[in-house]
C-alpha positions as CSV (number, residue, x, y, z in Angstrom):
1,R,54.8,-200.3,11.4
2,R,58.2,-198.7,11.2
3,T,61.3,-200.7,10.5
4,R,64.1,-200.2,13.1
5,P,67.7,-199.9,12.0
6,Q,69.6,-203.1,12.2
7,L,72.5,-203.3,14.7
8,R,75.6,-205.1,13.8
9,Q,78.6,-205.9,15.9
10,T,81.8,-204.4,14.5
11,R,84.3,-206.5,16.4
12,P,84.3,-209.2,19.1
13,A,84.0,-208.0,22.6
14,P,87.3,-207.9,24.6
15,R,88.2,-210.9,26.7
16,G,90.8,-211.8,29.2
17,P,92.3,-210.0,32.2
18,G,92.1,-206.2,32.2
19,A,89.4,-206.2,29.5
20,A,86.5,-203.8,30.0
21,R,83.5,-205.7,31.2
22,T,79.8,-205.1,31.8
23,T,77.6,-207.1,34.2
24,M,77.2,-209.5,31.3
25,G,80.9,-209.9,30.9
26,A,81.6,-208.0,27.6
27,V,81.6,-204.5,26.1
28,P,79.7,-204.7,22.8
29,R,80.5,-202.1,20.1
30,F,77.6,-201.4,17.7
31,L,77.1,-199.2,14.7
32,L,73.8,-198.4,13.2
33,G,73.5,-200.1,9.8
34,P,71.1,-199.0,7.2
35,A,67.5,-200.1,7.7
36,P,66.2,-202.4,5.1
37,P,63.7,-200.6,2.7
38,P,60.0,-201.1,3.5
39,A,58.5,-203.9,1.5
40,P,56.2,-203.0,-1.4
41,G,52.7,-202.4,-0.3
42,T,53.7,-201.5,3.3
43,P,53.5,-198.0,4.9
44,G,56.6,-196.0,4.1
45,H,57.3,-197.7,0.7
46,G,57.9,-195.0,-1.9
47,D,58.2,-192.1,0.7
48,A,61.8,-191.4,-0.2
49,P,60.9,-189.0,-3.0
50,L,58.5,-187.2,-0.7
51,L,61.1,-186.8,2.0
52,D,63.6,-185.6,-0.5
53,A,61.2,-183.0,-1.8
54,Y,60.6,-181.9,1.8
55,S,64.3,-181.6,2.4
56,R,64.7,-179.7,-0.9
57,S,62.0,-177.2,0.2
58,V,63.7,-176.5,3.5
59,I,67.1,-176.2,1.9
60,A,65.8,-173.8,-0.7
61,A,64.2,-171.7,1.9
62,V,67.4,-171.4,3.9
63,E,69.4,-170.6,0.8
64,R,66.8,-168.0,-0.3
65,V,66.8,-166.0,3.0
66,R,70.2,-166.7,4.6
67,A,71.8,-163.4,3.5
68,A,68.9,-161.5,5.2
69,V,69.2,-163.2,8.6
70,A,71.4,-161.6,11.2
71,C,72.8,-162.3,14.7
72,V,71.6,-159.4,16.9
73,T,74.1,-158.9,19.8
74,V,73.0,-156.8,22.7
75,E,74.6,-155.1,25.6
76,R,72.7,-154.2,28.7
77,R,73.5,-152.9,32.1
78,G,74.6,-156.0,33.9
79,G,75.1,-158.3,30.9
80,A,75.0,-159.1,27.3
81,G,72.9,-161.4,25.0
82,A,72.1,-162.3,21.5
83,G,69.2,-163.3,19.3
84,S,68.2,-163.4,15.6
85,G,66.6,-160.9,13.3
86,F,65.9,-160.6,9.6
87,A,66.0,-157.7,7.2
88,F,62.6,-157.0,5.5
89,T,63.7,-153.9,3.6
90,P,66.9,-153.2,1.7
91,D,67.4,-150.0,3.6
92,G,68.2,-151.9,6.8
93,F,65.0,-152.5,8.7
94,L,65.1,-155.7,10.7
95,L,62.4,-157.6,12.6
96,T,63.5,-159.2,15.8
97,N,62.0,-160.0,19.3
98,S,61.3,-157.4,21.9
99,H,62.8,-159.6,24.6
100,V,66.1,-159.6,22.6
101,V,66.4,-155.8,22.4
102,H,64.5,-154.6,25.4
103,R,66.5,-152.2,27.6
104,A,69.6,-152.6,25.4
105,T,72.3,-150.0,25.7
106,R,74.1,-151.1,22.5
107,L,72.9,-153.2,19.6
108,R,74.8,-154.7,16.6
109,A,73.9,-156.9,13.7
110,T,76.2,-159.5,12.0
111,F,75.1,-161.0,8.7
112,A,76.3,-164.4,7.3
113,D,78.7,-162.7,4.8
114,G,80.5,-161.1,7.8
115,R,79.1,-157.6,7.4
116,E,78.1,-156.0,10.6
117,G,76.8,-152.7,11.8
118,A,75.3,-150.8,14.7
119,L,71.6,-151.1,15.2
120,S,69.2,-148.4,16.4
121,L,65.8,-149.4,18.0
122,V,62.9,-148.1,15.9
123,G,60.2,-149.5,18.1
124,E,59.1,-152.5,20.1
125,D,55.9,-154.1,21.4
126,P,56.7,-156.2,24.4
127,A,53.1,-157.5,24.5
128,T,53.6,-159.3,21.2
129,D,57.4,-159.7,21.6
130,L,58.2,-157.9,18.4
131,A,60.7,-155.2,17.7
132,V,62.0,-153.3,14.6
133,V,65.6,-152.2,14.5
134,R,67.6,-150.5,11.8
135,V,71.2,-151.1,10.6
136,E,72.9,-148.1,9.0
137,G,75.0,-148.4,5.9
138,E,74.9,-150.0,2.5
139,P,71.8,-151.8,1.4
140,V,71.2,-155.3,2.8
141,A,69.5,-158.4,1.4
142,A,65.9,-158.4,2.5
143,V,63.1,-161.0,2.6
144,E,59.6,-160.2,1.6
145,L,57.0,-160.5,4.3
146,G,54.2,-163.0,3.4
147,D,50.5,-162.7,3.6
148,S,49.3,-164.3,6.8
149,A,45.8,-164.5,5.5
150,A,47.0,-167.0,2.8
151,I,48.4,-169.5,5.4
152,R,46.6,-172.9,5.4
153,P,46.9,-175.8,7.9
154,G,49.4,-178.3,6.7
155,Q,51.7,-175.8,5.1
156,I,55.4,-176.1,5.9
157,A,56.6,-173.6,8.5
158,I,60.3,-173.0,8.6
159,A,62.2,-171.0,11.2
160,I,65.7,-169.8,10.3
161,G,67.8,-167.9,12.9
162,N,71.3,-166.9,13.8
163,P,71.4,-167.0,17.6
164,L,74.7,-166.5,19.2
165,G,76.3,-166.3,15.8
166,F,75.9,-170.0,15.0
167,E,75.9,-169.5,11.2
168,H,72.2,-170.6,10.9
169,T,69.8,-172.7,12.8
170,V,66.9,-174.2,11.1
171,T,63.8,-175.9,12.3
172,A,60.7,-176.9,10.3
173,G,57.2,-178.2,11.0
174,V,53.7,-177.6,9.7
175,V,51.0,-175.1,10.4
176,S,48.7,-177.2,12.7
177,A,45.7,-174.8,13.0
178,L,44.5,-171.3,12.4
179,G,42.2,-169.0,14.4
180,R,44.0,-169.5,17.7
181,S,44.6,-166.9,20.3
182,L,47.4,-166.8,22.8
183,A,48.2,-164.7,25.9
184,G,51.0,-162.2,25.3
185,F,53.6,-161.3,28.0
186,S,51.3,-158.7,29.4
187,G,48.4,-161.2,29.6
188,R,46.6,-159.5,26.7
189,S,45.1,-161.8,24.2
190,I,46.9,-161.9,20.8
191,D,44.2,-162.9,18.3
192,D,44.6,-164.5,14.8
């Protein structure tokens, strides 16, 4: 059983002529107060160190790869857009999504440190929604691609992006299963 945060009233509700009222006659103002800690022996007791370890893992992942993550801006006939990509080689190769760069007339990458550069499309596979682009210029920070055969259910999965130039967005979850197939954009099956 989860404990709900305790609500506390911060000041008395206004009264008298001209005071804001609800159908019950007052406007309550509440702040969420800290929830009492779970009692020893109940679910949730002692989880704080685990949650802190989880947070530290996510924070460490963001700090480790942030310099390699770029906002990919795109110009097309009839509009513009943006997405995320990440450098996987120091000489400027980035992995992004095919739907981000497909039919682009101009591509640019902007990294967290403010460096930016023109991108050229190396190749794309719309069926799997993957594309490789290259930024010219000085070496960039790069992340190492992992071994997908080593992934296990229950491992933390973290997605770090820079869509629309919003510094960094982060979401995390767990690998729920392996051996799944999904239909690509073309309808072709993408197998594990």
